[in-house]
N, C-alpha and C positions, 0 to 999 in steps of 0.2 A: 455511397449515398451523398448527395450534395449537401454542403454546409448551409445552414440557414443564414439569412441576411442578418447583419449586426445592428439593425435599427433597434433603438430602444425608446419606448414610450410608455404611457400609462396603460395602454391596452396590453402590451406585452408583459408588463409587470403584473397586471391582474391575471393574465393567462398563466404565468409561472406559479403564482400563489394558488390559483385554482387547481393546477396540476399537482399540488402538494409538494412542490420543490422545497428542499431545506427542512422537510418535516419527516417524522418517523425515526425509528431506531432499527438497528440490525438489518435484516433482509427487507424491511419495509421502508427504509430511508431512501429518499430521492434527492440526489445532489442538485444544488442550485444550478450548476453548469454541467452540460454533457458535451461529448465530443462532436455532436451534431450542431452545437450552437455557435462555436467560435473557432477560428484558426488556431492551430497549436504552435507551441514553441519547439519546433523540430519534429515532434511526433504527436499523434493522437491515438491513444490506446485504450481499449476496454479489456479488463481482466476480471475473471470470476474470482471472488474472494472466498477463502477458506473460513475466515472468522465470521463473515456476515452472510455467506451463501447468496450473494447477489453480485451483479456486474458493477465494477468500479470504472470511473472515467478519469483519464489523466491527460495532461497537455504537455508534458515534458518527460525526458528520461529521468530527471532528478526526482520528480514526483513518483514515478513508477518504482524507482530503486528504494525510496524511503518506504513506500507501501510494502515492498517485500520484507524490509526490516521489521515493520510492524507485524506482518503476518507470522513471523518466526517467534515473536514474544508470547509466551503462554499467559502473561498477565493482561494482555490486550484482548478485550472482549467485544469491542465495537470500533469500527473505523468509518467515520463519516467525512467524505471528501467534499471540497468546495462548499463549506458550510456558510450560509449567508449571515451578514451582520445587518439585521433589520432595525429600522427606526433609530439610526445612529444619532441624529440631531436631538431626538427626544430622550435618548438614553444617556448621552454624555452630558455631564454638568458643565464641563469646561471646554468650549470649542472655539473661543475667541481667536486662538492662534492657529487654528486648523483651516486650511484653505479648501473647504468642502466644494467650492465652485468648480474645482478642477475635475471633480467626479460627477459631473452633470452632463447629460447629452446636450450638445449644442443646438440641435434642431428642435427637440421636444421639450427641453429644459426639465426633463425628469431625471432625478438623481439615479446614478447607477447603484445597484446593490453590490457592495463590496463583499468578498468572501475570503475565508481563511482556508488554506489548502486542506488541513486535516483537523477534525475534532475527534479526539481519541478517548475512549472509555477504558479505564484500567481498574483491575481488581487488586487491592492491596493484600498483604499477608493475612489480614483479618476478614477478608471477603467483602470489604467496603468498596463502593465505586468511587473512583476519582476521575477527574477530567483534565486533559491537556490539549491545548490548541497549538498547532505548529504551522508556520508559514514556510513553504519550501521555495527557495530562490537559488538561481545561479549567482555565484559571488559577484560576477560582473554587473548584475542588476542593482547591487547595493550602491553603485556609483551614481545612479539616477535619482534626482531629487524627487520626482513624482513617486518613485517606488518607496523611498524613505518616508514620504508623507503618508502614503497608504499604510505602511507598516506601523507608523505611530498611531494612526486611527485604530488599527487592529489591537495594538498593545493596550491602549486605553479601554477599548471595548471589553476585552477579555479580562484584564486585571482589575480595572476599576468598577466596571458594571457587573460583570459576571463572577468575579472573584476566582477566575480560572487561570492556571499556569499557562503562560504563552511564551513562545520563543521562535527564533528564526533558525532554520537549518539550511545550509548551503551545500552545493555539490562537493565542496572541499571537506565537509564533515561526514560524508557518507562513504562507507567502505565499498568500493566497486566490487571487490572480490567477494565480500560477504553477500552483497545483493545478487551477484551472478550465481553464487552457490545456491541461494534460496530460490532463485528463479528456475534453476535446473531441477530442484526438488519439488517445486510448487505443484505441478500437475498431480503428483501422487498424494499430495497433502489434501486435495479437494474431496476425495471420497475413498471408500474402502474396497472398491471393486475395480480392478484394472485387467485388461486383456483376458476377460472371462474368468479371472480368479476371484473367488469369494474371500471374505476376510479370514476365515479359518485356514483356507489353503495358503493365503498370503503369509499368515503367521507361521505355519508349519514349514513352508519352503524357505522363508527368510531366516528362520532360526537354524535350519540345516545349513544354509549358506554361511551364516555367521560362525557356526562351529568350524567350518573349513577355513574361513578367512583368518580366524584368530590364531590357528596353529600353522599357518603357511608362510613361507618366506618368499613365495612367488608373487608376481604382480597381481593386483586385483583383477585386471583383465583376464589373465590366464586362469585364475581360480574360478572366475565366473563362467568362462567358456567351458571349462572341464565339468563344472557343476551342471550346466545345461546339457552337456553330452551324456553324463552319467544318468540323469533323470529324464532324458529324452524331452527336454523342454524346448519350446520354440525359441528361436534366436531373439535375444533382447529381453527375455524374461529374467535372466540373471541380473542385468543392470536394473531392471524394475524392482527386483527384490532388494538390491543394495540401496536404492533410493528409498524404499519403504523403511528399511532399518534406520537410515539417517533422518528421514522426514519425521518419523515417530520418536526420534531421539532415544531409540533403543541403544544406540551407540553414540557416545559423545565425541564429537570432533571439533577441531578449531575451525569455525566457519569463516574466520578472517584469513585463512590459508586456502589456496586453490585446491579443490578436490582433484587429485591426480590419480587416475586409474592405472597409470603405468608404474606406480610404486606399490609396495606391499601394504597390507592392511595396517600393520603396526606403525607404518610411517605416516598414516593419515593424521 
């Protein structure tokens, strides 16, 4: 699908608002920006979310990796990407030192709507909702003056106007191994039916595999292959069952360590 033109004017702003962008929660939320709107920084990706049950839009590998980290956290109950900062001039009390003219379309003179990469909803231990806003950047971007100016606007908006915890996360602060492990497990996290197996069958077969894995000194790969053979399962079902055990946290493993199927289960 061809990318839309990047022209920004009053008509396009009204169109975005009319479409409900930046509004809603959970599966009903519509991000302010989508992969069809602008060129990406390296990649443009759409990923179905487990937490929200909707399609998410990302413009960099770093955004995608941080999304996977959020998907793994049980306390995270909503993930809203590219959340718009509307009515900045009216919202901020102190803007005399902010060069907002930098964020205005030169042709139409209409201000761009700045957005924060993630607005996250978290349930605390008492079941109360808390919010956190996170701007995801490559560390090299923090050397650019215009990036720092935009981040300062975000900081003031979230902390001073909304009273919401805000912070910057760079690629250097994201565990690539953890993100890769979650990405490997993510498909099985999305629903309870895979390869024609219902939830009850998945539960029974995965528990049977777990029983074998716990007592074996063989590699995970060998145990899985033998399990498939003994139960006449289609090739690949054994790995799916292993993913099911890990994704549902039936088994606790160090997600910051690469999942190596060539080692024994005890070594995970």
